[in-house]
N, C-alpha and C positions, 0 to 999 in steps of 0.2 A: 546594403541594401535590409531594409526595415520591412517587421509583421505588424500591422496592427494589431491590436490587442484593445478588449473591451472586460470590462470587469462590472458583472451583473449583481452588484449589489457591494454594502461597504469595503468589506475582505481589505481591511488596512496591512497584513502584512502582504500583500499581492502588488498594494500600492509601490511599499517599498522596494519593492522587486523590482516591479515596472520603474522607477525613478533608478535602478541601478543598473540598468540594461538599456542606457540611451541611445546606445549605436545601432541597437539589434529592434526596437521598439519605438511605435507608432502609437500612442493611446487613443482612443475613439469613443465614441458616445452611442455609438449602434451597433449588433453585430456584424452586420453584414462584409464579409471578406475579412473577417476578424477571425484572429484566438476571442473564444468566450470563453472567460473564468468564471464558473458558478460557486453559488458559497453551498456547501453541502451540507448546512445544518438546516434545509427546511425541506422543500418538498423540489432537491435539485435536477429530478428528473423530469421533472414538466418544464422547469427554467432551460434545461438543456434542448430537449425538443424544442420548445419556441424559440430558442436560439438557432437552431439546426435551419428551421421554418425559415426563418431572417436571413440566412445567408450565410454562417459562419462557415469557416475553414477547416475551426475544430473545436471541441469543447473540451477545456480543463475544469475536473469538481476538484473543489477543494475542501478534502477529509470530510466523506461523506458518513453524516451520523445514522440514518434511517437505509440502509438498504433493501424495498423491498424487493423479491424477485422477479413478480410477477411484472414490476415497473420497468425493469432492466431489459427481459423480455420484452414486452412495446417498444422502447426507446432503442437498443437492438434492430429489431425488426425497420423502424422508419428512417434509419440515416444509415447512410454511408460515409461519412463524414469522422475522422478521428474522433474518439470518446476516450479521453486521456482523464486518469484518476491519482490523484494526487492524496496519499498515504502516508503523515508523515513518520508514521512508527515501520513503514513498508517501503521507505523511501527506495526509489529505481538505483542510484549510484552508493548507496548504503548496500543494496542487495547486491550486486553486482563486486563489490569491493569484496564482499564475505565469500560469494562464490569464487572471485577470481583467487583466495587467500590458500584454496583448498584445493589448486591446481590438478582439478579432476579428479581428486579422492570422492568416493559415495561413503557417505555416512551409513553406518549398520542401526543407529538407530535416532531419533528426532528428539526430545523433551522438553516441554514447552513449559511455562508458570506465569500466568497472568492473576495479577490485584487490580480489582477496581473500584470505585461505587457502584454500587447496583446500575444505577442510572449511565454509565459507560462503561459498563462490564461486556455488553455484547458487540461496542466496536474493538473492546481488545482481543476480545475471542477470537474477531474476524480477524484482525493482525497478526494472532498468533498460528491461527489456521494457515494462512497465507505464508509467513516461513515455514511451518512444516509440508508446504509444497513447494516451496522452494528450495530448499534441503532434499525432499524428497525424490524432486525429477519430476513430480506430474499430479495429478489430482491423484485426492486424500479423503476416503469415504469413513465413515464412525463405523468401529468393527462392535465396538461394546463403551458401554456406560458403567461408572462406578466410583470410587474416588478418584479417577482419573479416567477420561476416555480415553482410548484408545482407539485411533486411527492407521489406516494400511490402504497403499495405493491400492488405485481403482483398477488396476490391470493387475493385480494380486503379486506385480514384484514386489522390493526391497528399496528400500529402510520402513520399518515400522513408525509410528508416532505416536508418544502420549500428550495428554492436556492436562493440566489443575487449574482452573478456575477458582478463586476466590471472589466472593463481595465484601468488600471492606469499608465502613463508614468512617476511616481513619486516611490521611495522605492522600496523593496522589496514586493516579496509574503505575502502574510497573509490571514490565515484561521481561522474561528472562528467557533464554532460548539457548539448547547444546544440541550440537551434533554430533554423535559420539562413534567413534572408531579409530581407524590407525590414523587419520588425522578428524583433531576434536577443534570445532567450534565453539564460543560461548561468546553469548551478546547480552548485553543487558542496556536495558532500555527504562531510564529510573527518570520520570516528572519530576520527584519533589524535590531532588538535586540536580535535575537539569543534566544527568549521567547520560551519555551513551556509550560501552563500551563494547570495542570486539580483540576477540585474540583467537589468534589459531594456534595449535600448539600439535608440534610436529615429536618423530624420537629426536629430533634436531633441537628440540626446545620452543617456547614459548614466540608468538612474536605477536604486538601488539599494533592495529594496525592504528595510522594515522588519523588522528579526527577532520571529517569533515567540515570546513570553516563557512561553506556558501549554507545560505539559509535553503532550507527545507523547500520553501516556494519560490528561492529564486533558481533551485535546479528545475524545480519540475516545470515553471515557467520556460526556463532556455529549454529543458526537452519537448517541452509542447510546438516552442519555435522550429527546433530542429524536424521533426516529426511533419509539421509544414512545408518547410525546405525542402526534405527530402523526399516527402511523398510517402515516407514510410507507413505500413498497417502496423498497428499495435493491437494486443490482447488484454488490454488493463480489463473491458466491462468483464468479458467472460471470465477475467479470474478472479473478479469483484465477484460476479455471482456464487461462482465455486464456492470461495471461502464464506458470503455471506448462508447459502444451504445447510453447509456445515454446522456453521456456528448457530442457528435456525436449529438445528435439530440438538443444538447440545446445551445452547442458554433454557429451551425449553422444559428442557426436564429436568 
């Protein structure tokens, strides 16, 4: 059984993803009864809302650049169809891999470092906070600012998190995450050299996770198709809102 997919924009990576899923995807030129993929580079919230009004079964936002919280609230209030968010540095299969490798062990502290050009830094900080939320097991709030921002669980629990964000005019974005404790997770996403490395350390040694060979766009599209097929609910929009609010508080200071 195939699922109708409509690309609302050029989206070359998703055109490749559509072609790579011939037995699951039926490409269409309209949003009705389709999974609509929206380009996150522009006013994606308006295109997403129009797609919902046009009868979309689900909306997949590809790598949102700007994330105005007010627009998210309006979109969430007017739609009851799944809105999925494709964040290449916070892809769901990588998150699942990182969490599974920890085997239920909660870290004591999570440390995030990110570096990017000023125009790209807000989105990178947003993804770093997303990783703090993932390893922290729940929403995080900014507790203090200085050379490094300190974050804590909104319910007062553990772990705590710290984040250092650096604006740089040389090289592409780099994101490093360390979840420290009896089990240690180290993640490095280095765009300039095309590296995405994930390792998990325990008393038994260090295990290096296998590389994800499926492209991020194909994995995101496949997930959207599965959500439609299963009738599952998703939390992507609320999680993006959480990460954007915390990132706005940090980047604006």
